[in-house]
C-alpha positions as CSV (number, residue, x, y, z in Angstrom):
1,M,5.4,17.8,-3.3
2,V,2.8,15.1,-3.0
3,K,3.4,12.5,-0.3
4,N,1.8,9.5,-1.8
5,L,2.8,6.5,0.3
6,L,0.8,3.4,0.7
7,G,1.8,1.0,3.5
8,P,5.5,-0.1,3.6
9,D,7.0,2.9,1.7
10,I,5.1,2.2,-1.5
11,S,4.4,5.2,-3.7
12,R,1.7,5.1,-6.4
13,I,3.1,6.7,-9.5
14,T,0.1,5.9,-11.8
15,D,-2.8,3.5,-11.5
16,Y,-0.5,0.7,-12.7
17,L,3.0,1.7,-11.5
18,Y,4.5,1.9,-8.0
19,I,7.9,2.5,-6.5
20,S,9.1,1.3,-3.1
21,A,12.1,0.7,-1.0
22,W,13.0,-2.9,-0.2
23,P,9.7,-4.8,0.4
24,K,9.7,-7.6,3.0
25,G,7.9,-10.9,2.5
26,E,5.4,-9.8,5.2
27,H,4.2,-7.2,2.8
28,A,3.1,-9.6,0.1
29,D,-0.6,-9.4,0.9
30,E,-0.6,-5.7,0.9
31,I,1.3,-5.6,-2.4
32,Q,-1.2,-8.0,-3.9
33,A,-4.1,-5.9,-2.6
34,L,-2.9,-3.0,-4.8
35,N,-3.3,-5.3,-7.9
36,I,0.4,-5.5,-8.3
37,R,1.3,-8.6,-10.3
38,L,4.9,-8.0,-11.2
39,I,7.8,-6.8,-8.9
40,L,10.9,-5.5,-10.7
41,S,13.6,-6.0,-8.1
42,M,16.6,-3.8,-8.8
43,H,18.4,-4.6,-5.6
44,W,21.6,-6.6,-5.7
45,R,20.2,-8.9,-3.0
46,R,17.6,-11.5,-4.0
47,P,14.1,-10.5,-2.8
48,S,12.1,-12.6,-0.3
49,K,10.8,-15.8,-1.8
50,S,7.4,-15.1,-0.2
51,L,7.0,-12.2,-2.7
52,N,7.3,-14.6,-5.7
53,H,4.0,-16.5,-5.3
54,P,1.1,-16.2,-7.7
55,P,-0.5,-13.9,-8.5
56,L,2.8,-12.0,-7.8
57,R,5.8,-12.6,-9.9
58,V,9.3,-11.2,-9.2
59,L,11.8,-10.4,-11.9
60,W,15.2,-10.0,-10.2
61,L,17.4,-7.5,-12.0
62,P,20.4,-7.2,-9.7
63,T,21.9,-3.8,-10.4
64,V,24.3,-1.3,-8.9
65,D,24.0,2.4,-9.5
66,T,27.1,4.5,-9.3
67,P,28.5,7.0,-11.7
68,I,31.3,4.6,-12.3
69,T,29.1,1.5,-12.9
70,P,26.0,2.7,-14.8
71,M,22.9,0.6,-15.0
72,P,22.9,-1.5,-18.1
73,I,20.3,-0.4,-20.7
74,G,19.6,-4.1,-21.4
75,T,18.6,-4.5,-17.8
76,L,16.2,-1.6,-18.0
77,R,14.8,-2.9,-21.3
78,R,14.2,-6.4,-19.7
79,G,12.2,-4.8,-16.9
80,V,10.1,-2.7,-19.3
81,E,9.5,-5.6,-21.7
82,A,8.3,-7.7,-18.7
83,A,6.1,-4.8,-17.3
84,L,4.3,-3.8,-20.4
85,P,2.2,-7.0,-20.9
86,V,1.3,-7.0,-17.2
87,I,0.1,-3.4,-17.5
88,E,-1.8,-4.2,-20.7
89,E,-3.6,-7.1,-18.9
90,G,-4.7,-4.6,-16.2
91,G,-2.1,-5.6,-13.5
92,G,0.2,-3.3,-11.6
93,V,4.0,-3.2,-11.5
94,L,6.2,-2.4,-8.5
95,A,9.8,-1.3,-9.0
96,H,12.0,-1.4,-5.9
97,C,15.6,-1.1,-4.9
98,K,17.1,-0.6,-1.5
99,A,15.7,2.9,-0.7
100,G,13.4,3.7,-3.6
101,V,15.5,6.6,-4.7
102,H,17.6,5.8,-7.7
103,R,17.4,2.3,-9.4
104,S,13.7,1.8,-8.9
105,V,13.1,5.4,-10.0
106,A,15.1,4.8,-13.2
107,M,13.2,1.6,-13.9
108,A,9.8,3.2,-13.2
109,S,10.7,6.1,-15.5
110,C,11.7,3.7,-18.2
111,V,8.4,1.8,-17.8
112,L,6.6,5.1,-18.4
113,I,8.8,5.7,-21.5
114,G,7.7,2.3,-22.7
115,M,4.1,3.5,-22.1
116,G,4.7,6.6,-24.3
117,Y,5.9,9.2,-21.9
118,T,8.9,11.4,-22.7
119,A,11.9,11.0,-20.4
120,D,11.2,14.5,-19.1
121,N,7.6,13.8,-18.4
122,A,8.3,10.4,-16.8
123,M,11.0,11.8,-14.5
124,Q,8.8,14.7,-13.5
125,L,5.8,12.5,-12.7
126,V,8.0,10.1,-10.7
127,K,9.4,13.0,-8.7
128,E,6.0,14.5,-8.1
129,Q,4.6,11.2,-6.8
130,R,7.5,10.0,-4.7
131,E,9.1,12.8,-2.7
132,V,12.4,10.9,-2.1
133,A,12.8,10.0,-5.8
134,D,15.9,11.5,-7.4
135,P,15.6,10.9,-11.2
136,F,17.5,14.1,-11.9
137,A,20.8,12.8,-10.3
138,G,23.2,13.1,-13.3
139,Y,24.1,9.4,-13.6
140,I,20.5,8.3,-13.2
141,Q,19.0,10.9,-15.6
142,S,21.6,9.9,-18.2
143,R,20.6,6.3,-18.1
144,I,16.9,7.2,-18.4
145,R,17.7,9.4,-21.4
146,K,19.8,6.7,-23.0
147,F,17.0,4.2,-22.5
148,E,14.6,6.6,-24.2
149,S,16.8,6.8,-27.2
150,D,17.4,3.1,-27.3
151,W,13.7,2.3,-26.9
152,H,12.7,4.6,-29.7
153,R,15.4,3.3,-32.0
154,R,14.2,-0.3,-31.3
155,H,10.4,0.4,-31.3
156,G,10.1,3.3,-33.7
157,G,7.8,6.2,-33.2
158,D,8.0,9.3,-31.1
159,A,7.1,9.6,-27.5
160,L,3.9,11.5,-26.4
């Protein structure tokens, strides 16, 4: 496994995509220095207001992740649809949740699917780049796969 942590528990997945545990407002400068322009906050608690100042923007997508309460596909889609233009403009995206293990990992995997990865390739890359990531937990993996089907149905074409 590659230990790929930058500062406050931020893992670089690609040149444009990062995953972290709950970032604090005091980390805003460090996050900006990584060229991150969008934070996809998957925590049920609202993120620090100091993270939501230009050039940073926060999209709060409060989500729980249990086998009984699966993450809504629409929430994952909202995050991906917000992330893709930022990436296309050369900015980075940070997905976070409380611990950077499940919800943020699902969102990052879905962003990669939006970029053309297969679900399998996306989950594997996330796991390789963030040791604590668990995209293969049954209830997380099932949401990633369902997102992949939904994304391709809505946007056509096959994944890479």
